[in-house]
N, C-alpha and C positions, 0 to 999 in steps of 0.2 A: 757761048754766048754768055755776056755779063750782064748781070742784074743789079742794079743801084739799090743800095739800103734806103730805106727812107730815112730822112732827118729827122731828128729828135729834139726837141726844144729842151735846152738844160733845165730850164724853170719847170717844165712840164714832167720832165725824168726826175727831178728830187721831189715834186710834189706825190708823185706817184709812188717813189721810194718811201716817202714818210707816210702816207697813206697805207701803204703795204706793212710798214713796220708797225703802225697804230693796230692794224688788224691781227697782225701775229701775237702783240704784246696785250691786246685787249682781254683775252681768255685767259692769261696768265694773271692778271691783275684782279679778275673776277674769283679765280681759285684761291687766290691770296687771302681775297677778302673773306671767302668762307672758311679758311683754314684757320684765320688769326682768331677769331674768337674762341674755336674750339682749343686752340693753343692755349688761351687766356684762362680757360675754366679751372677752379681749384675743386680738387677732390673734397666732396663732403667728409666732415669727421662725425664719427659716429660715437653716439653715446648712449648707453644702456638704461632705460628708465626705471630699471629694477636695483640693480647695483651701483649706478651712476660710474661705471667705469668707460673709459675709452679704449680705442684700438692699442694705443702705446701701451697700455697697461697689461694686456693679454693679446698678442698678435695671433695666437692659435685659435683663440675661442670663435666657434661658428657664430654668426649673427643670422638673424631674420627680421623680416618686416611682415608681421601678420596680418596688418590691419590697414585702414586707410588713413592712418594720422600722417602728420607732414611736421617737418621741423624737429625738436627734440625728442618726441615720443615715437619717431619713425622707427628706429631700430632697437633691437632688444637682444640681448645673448639668448640663446638656444635653451642652455642649461638652466638660465634664471627664469626664464619663461616657463620652462616645465616645472621648477620647484613652486613659482607663483599660482600656476595651475593645479597642481596637487593640493595646495592649501585651500584651493577654492572648491576643488571637486570633494575633497573629505572622504576619499576613499571609493568614489562612484567614478569608474573612467567613462562612462557614458552621459555624464552631465555636461551640457553645452555651456561652454565658457565664452564670454564676450569682453572687448576691449573696454576698460572703464572710461576712455576719453570718447571715442568715436562709437562705440556701443557695436562695434563689427564681429561678428561670431567667428572666433578661431578654427581653421580648418585642422583637425586633430585625427591623426591617420594611427590607428593601432594595428600594430602586426598580429597574425594569427598565432594563437597558442596550439593549433591542432583540434581534432574532433573532441579528444578527450578532456582538454584543458577548457575548451567550450562549454562541455556537459557540466564540467565542475563549476564553471561559473555561472550557467543558469540555475544549477540547484542551490548555489550560495544565496543568488539574487531572490529565489522563491522563498528560501528560509527567511530572509530579512523581511520580506513581505509578509509572510505568515504568522511571524514571531509576535508583533503587537496584538493581533486578534486573538492568538492563543493565549497568550499572557493574560488578556482582559477576559478571556473565557474562563481561564481557571481561577481568577480572583471571584468572578461571579458566582461560580459553581461553589468555591469555599465559603462565600457569604452565605449563600442559599442553604448549604448544608450546616454551617454554623446555625444559621436562624432555624433550621429544623430540630436541630438539637436544643436550642435556647428553648423553643416552644415545648418540646417534650418534657423538659425539665420543669418548666413553668407549670405544666398540668399537672405531673408529679407532685410539686408541692402544693400546689392549691387543693387537689382533690384528696392527696395522700397517694402514698405509693401503691397500695394495693388495688384501690379503685381506680386510679389513673392508669395503671398498667393493663387493667380489664378493659377499661374504656379504648385505649390504642388499639389493645389486640382484636377487640369486636368491630372497631371501624374499618372502613375501605381503606386501601392503602394509598388510592388517589386522593381521597379526602384529606388523609393525613398529611400528604405530600403538598396540598394546596391550603390547608388551613394552619398547620403549624407554624410555616414561617410566618404568617400576618400577625402573630403574636407579638414580637419583638417590633415589628411596625406599628402597630396600634399603640404599643406602650410609648414609644418615641414620639409619635403624633399627639398623644394625649399628654404628654410631658411638655412639648410646646405650646399647649392651650394654657396661657396664664391667666387664671380667671382672678388671681389676686389683684391684678393692675386694674381690672375693671372695679373692684371694690374700692381701690384706692382712688381712683378718678371720682367715684361716686361720692366718697367721703370729702375730697379735697373740694368738689364743686357744691356740695350741699353743707358746708361747715356752717354757715350761719342758721340753716335750720336744725342741724344736729344740736347746736349750742342751747336751743330752747329746752331741750330734755337732759335733766341733770344726771339721769342714770345712765343714758348712753355717754355722756361726757366723762362719767366716771370711769366707765368700762374701756373706751378708746381713747386714744391721745389726741383729743381734738383741742385746738388753742381756744382759750376761752379770752383772750385779750383781744380788744378791737383792732381793725386793721385799718391803715389810713385809705382815704379815698383816691389819693392822688399818689402816683401814677395810675397804680391798679391795685384794687383791693387783694386779690390774690393772683400774682404772677405765676401760674403754674406752668406757663411755657418755659420760664428760666430754670426750672428746677426739676432735676429730673426723678421721675416716678418710681422707676424700678431699674436694676443694673441691664445692660444689653445683653442679648442672646449670647451663650457660651455652647459651643457644638460639643465639646468634651463633656461639660457639666450636664447638660440634656441628656446625653447619650448614656452616660454612667447612671444617672438618676432613674432613667427609664428601666435600665436592666436590672437595676437592684431594687427596684419597687416590689416585684413579685416576694423576693427573699425577705424585705423588710415587713411587707404584710404579712406573711407567714409568721413572722417572729413576733410582732406586735398581736396578731389574733391569738397566737398561744397564749400570750402574757395576760391579757386584758378580757380575753373571750373565752375563758375556759368551759363555761357552762354551755357553749354552743358545740352540739356534737358533731355536725356537719363540717367536714372540714374544708369545703369550699365556702360555705357560708361565713365559718370563721375567718378564713382568709380574705373574703372580700369585706367583711366588717372590720379587720385590721387595716386594710389598705385603705378604706375611707376614712378611718379615724385618723390614720398617719396623714393622709393628704389635709384633712380640715384642720387639725392641729398646726402642720407645718404652714399652711397658708395663713391661718390666724396670727401665728408669730412673724410671719413674713410681712403680712400687713401693718401689724403693730411696729416693728421695726423701719419700714420705710416710712410710716407715718410720722414716728419721732425724728427719722433723718429731714422729713420734709419740714416739721416744725422748725428745727435748729437752723435750718437753712433760712426760713423766712424771718427767724429772730434774731440772725446774726447782724452784727453793727461794725462799721469801719470807722475807727477812731483817729482823732487828731495826731498828726505827727509830731509830737513835743518830747522833750528828753523825758518827762516823768512817765509817759504811756509805753516809750520804749523799754525804760527800765523796768517797767511792771509787766509788760505783757509779751516783750519781743523775744526773750529767751524761753517763755513759757509755752506760747501759742505758735508763734512764726519764727523760728531760727533762722537768720539768714543765712545766705551761700558764705563758704570760707573766702571767696575772693572780694565780697561786697562788704562783709563786715567790718574790716579794719578800716575801710574808708568812711563807711557811716557812722562807726563809733567816733573817728577823728572829726566828722563834722558835729555831731552831737556833743562832743566834748568842747570844741571850739563855742556852740552854742551856750552851755553851760558855765563856760568862763566868761563869756561876754555878759550874762545875767548877772553872774557875780561880780563882775566889776561894776556894773551899773548900780547894784545894791549896795556896795562898798562906797562908791562915789555919793551916793544918796544919803547914807548913813552919816559921812564924814561931812557932808554940806549941813546936814542937821545939827 
């Protein structure tokens, strides 16, 4: 039995073939569109932000991306980063280090050194932590025992060797350990109290009243010249009363005071039989005489500063006072001399011209 095949329209057949071809080619074109951009991507060139080298400079150096940075600071050599981290850690391998740009903390893995190596490392860390405290304690103990020794020597100087030794032998050890170190401390604190400055301020503030008494004016360096009412009669704020505090001078003066007091007492107070009383009198006399001399000296300086004058800048004043009172610097002197010479020549020329005209 024969069956007839259905007739197919050529136009329909062509259209169907074209549609099938499109359906087959459609997936291929989509894959090509996805693959094309990937094929066009250019590999990113790496730059080390530590040594500024690229992959072409050293193709075998290992690279690492340790943080969230993008762009030029994204990549870095492993060896360069280790060296940079060593500089930042300064010998402490457990110190956390972060990126200087994005502040991301680096992930640093330390390999194990074994139990014995770990124990040695712990001991080293403990020694580093305890060393500052131990050093401070040693310094404090040294100062404490030095203060005890100085206090004992001061007691022997002030009361005499035999009596001072008997006093310290009869005293309680705890009392000696507590009282002897306070002697140098008290001397330093007493040296810091400058009663001379109080007297100087009183003299300078009461200078008008003191001038009414001629006897006091003869004994103390008080200025008898009247002072102008403008802008201020006594500009004490602009003149320093005394020198600033000097730590070394205060310390040395306080420690030398017992020795000086003993020497002064033996020289000027021989009639006093008690060693302690003689030393106290010598120290009191030394402090008073020194204070009076200091008051006299600073009052003289104060009066000199008040009586200073600033002259006109003229050739005569330069020739008369410059080299004697205020020598100029080496760099400024030739220029200033040249200016003054020009002024002198100009004045001489004017005088010659006036004489010629006359």
